N, C-alpha and C positions, 0 to 999 in steps of 0.2 A: 195356640192359646194355652195348651197344657204345659208347654215348655216355659212360657212366661209365668204361669202360676207356680211352677216348681221353683224358678229363680226367685220369685217374690217370697215364697215361703222360706227358702234358704237364707235370704237376706234378713228377714224378720227374726228367724231363729238365731242367726249369728249376732244380730244387734242385741237381742235379749240376753244371749250368753255373755257378750261383752259387758253389758250393763250389770249383770249379776256378779261378774268377776270384779268390776270396779267397786261395787258396793261392798263386796267381801273384803277386798284389799283395803278399802277406806276404813272399814271397821278394824281390820287387822293392824294397819299402820297408825290408827288413831288420827287420821287426817282431820276429821271434823273438830276434834278437841284442839289440835294445833292451830287450825285456822281461826277458831274462836278466840284462842289465847292471843294470836298475832293481831286480830282485830281489836281486842281490848287494849293491847299495848299501843296500837296506833291511835285509838281514841284518846287514851290518856296523854300521849305525846301531843296530840292536837289540842287537847284541853289546856295543857300547860303552856303551849305557844300562845293560845288565845288569851289566857290569863296574863301572861307577860305583856302581850300587845296592848291589853286594856289598861295597863298601868303606865303606858308611854304617853309622851306629850302629843305624838302624832294622833293617837286615838282620841285624846281630849279635843284636839283641834278638829278632828273629823266629826265629833259629836256636836261641835258648835255650828257646823254647817247646816244648811237647809237640806231636806231629804233629797232634792234633785241634785244639788251640788255633791252630796255625799255619794249618790249612785254614780255620777259621772267620774268622780275621783277614783272610786273603787274600780270602775270599768277600765279607765286609763292605766291604772297601776297593773291590772290584770293583763292588759294588752302588752305593756312594756315588759312584764315578767315573761309572758309567752314568747315575745321576740327575743329576749335575752336567752331563754332556754334553747330556742332554735339556733341562734348564732353560736352559742356555746357547744351545742351538739355537732354543728358543722365543723367548728374548729377542732374539736376532739376527733372527729372522723378523719379530717385531713392529717392531723398529727399522727394518728395511728397508722394510716396508709403509708406516710413517709417513713415512719419508724419501721414498718414491715418491709418496705422496699429496700431501705438502707441495710436492714439485717440480711436480706437475701444477697446483696452484691450484684455485680454485673453478670449477665448470662454469658456462658462460654460460647465461643465462636469456633467453627471448624475451618481450618486453613491447611494449606500445604507449605512446607518449608524446605530450605536447602542450606547447606553450609557454604559460605563464601570461600572460593579458592582462587589462587593466582593462576592464570593461564597465559600461554604465549599469544601475543597479539602482533600481527604484521600490519604496521601503518600503511595505508594505501588510499588511493582515490578511486572511486567507482563512478561509472557512468554507463549510459546506453548509447549505442551508435547504430549506424547503417553501413552495410557492406556495399562497396562500390568497385566496379571493375577497374583494373589498371588502365585498360583502354576499352571503350565500349561505344558502339554506334549502331543506329538504325540505317541500314543501307538503302539507297534508292538510285535511280538513273537520272541523268541530266536530260535525256531525250526519251521520247516514247517509241514504242515499237512492238513487234510481235515476238514473243519468246520462242527461240528456236531450240535451245537445249538448256537443261539444268543439270550439270555434272556433279552436283553435291547432294548430300543427304542430311536430314535433320540430325543435329547433335554432332556433326562431323568436325574434327579438328583440321584446320586449313593453314597453309603457310602464306606469308605475304606474297602478293602477286598472283596467287592461284585463281583460276577462272571460276566464278560462282554462277553467273547467269550469262547466256549469250543470246542477244537479240538478232533477228533476221537482218543481215547486212549485205545481201547479195548485190543490190543496186548500188550501194555505197562503195563496195569493193570494185565493181565495174567502173564506176565513175573515177575511182582512184587510179585504176590501171590506165584509163584514158588520159588522165592528167599527167601520169608518169611518162606516157609516150610523148605528149606535147612538151614536157619538160626536157626529155632527152633530146628531142629535135631542136629545141631552142638552144640547148647547150652545144650541140654540134654546129649549129649556125654561128653561134658566138665564137667558137674556136676557129672556124673558117674565116670569119671576119677579122679575127685577131691576126691571122697569118697574112691576109690581104692588106691589112693596115700597115703591117711591117714593111711591105714593098710599095706602099703608097698607092695601092690599087683602089682603095675606097677612102671615103672621108672619115674623119674621127666621129662625126655625127651618126653615121650609119653603124659604126662599131658600138657606140654608147647605147643606141636604140636596141641592138640585138642583145647586149649585155643586160639591160634592164628587163627585156622580155624573158630572158632565161631565168633571172631571179624571180620574176613574177610567177612564171610557171612553176618554179620550185616551191614557192610559198603556197601556191594552190595545192600542190601535192601534200605539203605538210598539214595544211588545213583539213584536207580530206582524210589524211591519215589519223588526225585527232578525232574526226567525226566517226571513223570506223572504230577507233579504240573505245569511244563512248558506248558503242553497241555491245561491248564486252565488259561486264561488271566483274572486277577483280578485287581480291581481298586487300584492303589498304594496310593491314598488319596481320600478324599471326594471331589466331584465336580459335574460339569454338563457335560454330554456326548454330543459330537457334532453330526453331521449327520452320521448315521450308513449306510454304503453302502456294508456291508458284509452279505452274505446270506448263509444259511446251504447248504452244498454240494460243496461250493467253496474251491478251494485249495489255500493256502497261503504259501509264501516262507519266510524264515527267514529275518527279517528286513523290511518287507513290512509295510507301514503305514496303519493301520487298522482304527483308529478313534482318535479323540482328546478328551482330558479331561481337563477341566479348572475349577479352584476354583475362584468363582466370588465375594465372600464376606469373607474377605475384598479384596481390589484390589489396585494395585500400579499405580502411575502416574510418569513417568520419564520425566524430562525437564531440560533445560540448562539455565544458567544465565551468563552474562559476569563476568570476573575475578574482575572487579572493584566493584562488589556487594558482594564480599566474606565476608567482615566484617559485612554485614547486614543479613547474612544467618546463621541459627543455627538449630540443631536438636531439634525437638519439636515445631517448629514454625508453627502457623496455616496458612493454605492456603484455598482459595476458588476456586473451579473448576467448569467451565461451559462447556457444549458441544453443538455442532450444532444440535445434535439429540434431546436434551431436552432444548430448548432455554429459557423456563420459570423456569427452575429448576437449583439450585446451590447445590454443594456438598462440605461439609467441611471436611478437613483432616489435617494431620500433617506431617511435614518433618521427615522421619525416618533415612535418611542417606545422607551424602554429600561426594562426591568423594574426595579422598585424593590427587588428581592430577588435573592439568589444561590441557585441550586438546591443544597440541602445534600447531595444525592447525587452530582452531577457537578461542583459548584463552577463552574458556567457561568452566564452572564447571558443571558437571553432578550432578543432585539432584534427590533423590527418595522420594516420599511421599506416604502415605497410606491413603485410604479412606474407610469409612464404606459404604457398598453397599447392605443393607438388601433386597431391592427390586430387586436387580440384574439387574438394568437398564443399567448401564455402562458395556460395553463389551470390552474385550481386543482388541487392535488395533485401538480404536477410537482416533480421534483427540480431544485434550482438551485445553481450555484456562485456564491458571493458574494465579492467583493473590495472592500476598503476602502483607498483610497490614503491614505498618511500622509506629507504634506509633499512636498518636491521630490525629483527623482532625485539619486542619489549614485553615485560611481564606486567600484567594489569589484572586487577580484581574485576570479575565479570558477574553480571546477574541477568536473568531474563528481563526483557523490557517490561513485562507485565508486573514485575515486582516493584517498579518505581511509579509513584504517584506524582504527576507533574501538576504544580499549582502556580498561580501568579506570584506567590511569595516564596517559591522555591520547590525543589524536588525532595520527596521524602520516601523513606522505607520504614517498615515495621520490623523490629527485631524480637525474636522469641526469647524472652529473658527468664531465667529460672527464679522462682519465688522462694526457694528453700523449703517448700512443703511437698507433700505427696498427694497425688490424686487417689481416687477410689481404687484404681488398679495397682497402686503402689509405685507408679512412675513419678519422676520429678514434675511438679506442677509448673506450667509456663504461663507468662502473661505478656501482653503486647507492650512494646515501648517504641514510640515514634521518634525517628532521628532524621535530621536534614543531611542530604548528601550532595556532592558535586559530581555531576555526570560528565563523561567524556565522549569519545566517538562511539558509533554504533556499527555493528556488523550482523546482518541477518536478524536473528531473534535476540541478540545479546547487546548489552550496553556496558561500557566501562565505567567503573566507580573510582573517581580520583580522590575523594575525601569523604569522610563521614562514617565509614564502616571499616572494621579491622578484619584481617584474614582469620577464618575460623568461626566468625559469628554466624548464628543461625538466623536467616532472614525469611520472612513470610513472602512467598512467591505468588499466592493467589488467595482471594478472600479478604484482602486488606481493606476493601471499601466499607466493611461493616465493623471495623476496629476503631478503638481509641485507646489512649494510654490506660493501662491497668486491666484491659479485657482479658479474662482467662481464655486460654487457647486449648483446642483439641486438634492435634496434628494428625492429618490423614494424607499420606504421600502416595496413595495408590495411583493418583492421576497428577502429573506434573505439567506445567505449561511448557510450550515449545522453547527450547534453549539451544538451537543449532546455529553455528556461525555461518553456515552456508545452506539455508533452507531451499528446498526444491518444491515447486508447485505440485499439488496432488492431482493426479489424473482422475 
């Protein structure tokens, strides 16, 4: 309570001091006399206006009206006068705001810029493809059986005809030996009958029967030999074995996938290109392949085949290329980036793709044009000027400019969405947009 009383006393004393100062200044500056003089002038001016109005025809007609009509007329005139003053004030306010904004000009915009230069450009076609083995197969057996031996190891390189898996064939081999013995006996009998037929000791019918029996026994031997061979799974071609998950003693059924065999050198790459590039593709053309697995390495190959038809769903042409893979780094199933060089290098003006604004009515860029004036720091003042350009091929973060910009021009590379013709520019090149012809993904 004491604090409130102190605050109240201070406020009252400050108010009294302010009032005393105002009264003193009013006496010192003679404000009262000036206000009285201004009031007298205003009264005299109003009296003159009233005297002039009383001498007009409008005042005479107003006096001829009845009191009610006179009051209604004065009220309506006052309302219209008030509305006119309000309308005039709004128009004056709008005019002053527009005049103020026009005097200020467009606000400056901060952008980044770069000077357009000519760079070497290698015309090429790019695509993505899949790596495919020169020869690759998932091996299985035609017949079932018990695994006896597995003489290979995972990831092992094998030659054509090398034994991979051996099934238990003891009973089949015994049956083969029995059939061989019968075949040998039938052959001996047939030779004896041939000698007896020569001296007319037997009939021709007996000789023919023994001959057919010998051939039948030999055919049974060949059939059993083929059956025994099916119990030995051999490499159909040279290549590298995959992960071996078969163990001795395991029973396998016909058609079970036992292991994979892939030929890695050479190797194929399959990729697609739009039908519009059909005239630029031919067998024997050189390609350069890169993979995400070996980012610093490139592999050179040649196109070996072009599909004779266009896919009706995608309108693309399938292409096959062959690569040498002596180190066997590239593996089937890998994702590959394919580039096909077309002709010699050319010189083209390039810009970052972010510098170009693509619109339905055309592509545009903004040029930083000198105004001939100086800014606050004494540097040449720049303003934006929009120009139409004709764009060409793209590579990575860059796009080629065929028409619309001359070499050496300063082009806005970022911040152009807030620009229009004549916008003052503040250049800040501390951060530039990506402008790499061969960008790499960030890990």
